Each structure stands twice: as C-alpha cells, then as structure tokens.
N, C-alpha and C positions, 0 to 999 in steps of 0.2 A: 582706144588707140590715140596716141598723141600726134597731133598735126602741128608742125612748126612752120610758121610763115610770117611774112610781114603783115602789118595791119592794113585793112582797107576800110573804105567809107561805110561799108555794110556792117562793120563790127562795133558800131557805137554802143549798142545795148550791152554786149559782152564786156566792152572796155569800161563802161560805166560801173558795172558790178565789180570788175577787177580793181578799179581805182577806189571804189568805196571800201573794199577789203583792205587795200593798202593804207588808206587813211585811218582805218579802225585798228590797224596792227600796232599794238603798244609794246611789242617786244623790241629788244635792242636791234635786232636784225631787220626790222621793218622800217627803221628810221630813214634810210636812203630813199626808198620808194615813197614814203610819206612826204618827205621834203620835195621830191620830184613832182608830186601831183597835188600838193596842198592848195595851189591856186588855179587848178585846172578849170578852164571854162568850156563846159560841154557844148555851148552854143557855137564854139569854134573848133569842133571835132574835125570837120573836113579840112580846115587849115592845118590842124595838128598833123593829120595824115600827110598832107603836102610837105610840111616841114620835115617829117621823118624821111620822106623820099629825097628831099633836097640834102639833108644831112648825110645821106648815104653816098651822094655823088659829089657835091660841091657845097660845103657849109658856107653860110653867109660870112661868118668870121673866119678869115684865112688862118688864124692861129689855132683853130679847132681841128681835131681829127675828123675824118670821114667816119661815120658810125652807122651801121645797119642794125636796126632794132627788129628782132624777131619775137613772136609771141607763140606760146604753146597753148593749143586748144584741145580740150577733151569734151565732147558732146556740146559744142558751142559755148563752152565756159573757158575763159582764159585762166590757165593754171600756172603761168609763169612767163617771164620775159627775159631775153638776153640781148645785150648790146655788144656788137662786135666792132671794135675800134680798129681802123685800118692804118692809121698813121701814128704809131706808138711814140715817135720822136716828138710829137707836138704836145703842148700843155705840159702837165707833169705826169703824163701817163707812164713813162718809163720808170719813174720813181714810185708813184703812189697809185695810179689808176689801173694800169695793166691793159691788156688787149680786150678783156671781157669784164662786163658787169652784169649781174643777173639778180632777179627778184623772184621769189616764190611766195605767194600769199599763204597765210596760216592755214587756210582750208585745204591747201594742196601739199603741205609739207609732209615728209615721211613717206612719200611715194616715188622717190628717186627722180623727180621732175628735173632738178638741177643737173643731175648726171646726164639725163637725156638731152637737155638743152646744151650742155657743154659738148657732148659728143657731136651734136649737130653743128655747133660752132666750129669745132676742130675740123670737121669735114669741109666746112666753108673756107677755113684758112688754108687747108691743104690744096683746095681748088685754086687758091691764089698764090701757091708756092711759098707760103709761110712755113718755115721749118720748125719754129718753136714759138710757144705762146706764153705770155706772162699773166699769171693770176696774182692779184694782191689781195690778201685776206686778213681781216682782223684776227688778232691773237686768240681771242676767245670764241671765234666762230668755228666751233669744232665740226659742224656739219659741212661747211664749205672746205675746211682743211681736209676733211675726209675725202671729199670729191676730188680735190687736187691730187691727193695721195693715191686714190684709186686709179688715176690716169698717169701714175708714176711721176708725178711732179716732184721736183727737188727744190728745197729751199736754198736760194742763193744767199739771202740774208734777211735780217729783221731790221725794220726802220721805224722811226717814230713819225707818225702822220699828224702834223700840228692842226690841220683843219678839223680833224675828227678826234683829236686828243687820244690817239690810239696807237698801239704798237701793232705793226702789220708784218706779215710774212710775204716775201716775194718768191712765189713758186714759178719755176720754169717747167713747161711740159714740152717734151720733144715730140714732134709730129712725124 
C-alpha cells in the first residue's frame, strides 16, 4: 500500500536510499533528481526537512513559489516524490515548470507510482480550490505523457525549454 506524506526527521535512512538511487540513475529521466541531490549533505538532513516545511509556507526567496514536497512510501522505502507548486505565476512555472514535478526511481518504475502520486496531488489542489493543473513534460518522456493523458490532460502547446535544451508539452488537466 502506498503511503504519501511529507518527509519527517525519522525518514533519514529511507531518504538516503532514495537519494542513492536517484544519483545512480543514468537514464535521461533521472537527470532532474540527480541534479537536485548531487550535493546533498546527509549531516544536514534535519535542516533539509525544516527547509521543506518552510518552502511549503513561506520560501526564503519571495520570487519562488510555495512548494509542498510529498514522498511515496511502500514498506518504509521511498518509491517516488512529487512537488506541488502553489504559486504558478512565480518563476517560469507557467511557461516551463508547471504545478507539479515528480520523480520515480528506476527500482519503482512500471508500477504506476507516478499516477498515484499525481492523483494524490490533484486531490490536494482540489482541496485548495485549484480548478486546473499544468504539467510540463519533455517531448520524449512517453511515460509521463501517458500519465497526463490518463487524467484527460490536453496539450495547450509545445515550447522549447532552453535550460534543458528540450521541447516540452504543456498539458492542462481539469480538476
């Protein structure tokens, strides 16, 4: 059974294994998680948990969106994470980032984890009266495009994302 929740300070061991899996993921779709955690300092795990909590309420940088990070656990193993961005008008989220970003490590792929994480996130957005959610997905990330289409996402347009040198689809999902 998948348990989806925020990270807490007792999750250090599970998070360590998750980060190691992300760092060892040499697939194209593991790149973002790999970059996110490449300089992670496990001696500062408690501080990291505090930062996640702060990011959800009031980020230090006022130009950044509030973001709630949830992690999916199965048998005390992290099988994925999803970040729900609450201020889509900030940064370049409306163009390139979208409301949601998620990662599923190689060992958990093929088990519909991303679908379950997205369903959870959509429920959270509904609770906050968000009527539609933007997912921005690389052109050749067929698994994520399938997830967006499973939830009746419609492509508004394709744009070139210069930071990633990638063509991305902007899917809107009506909640």
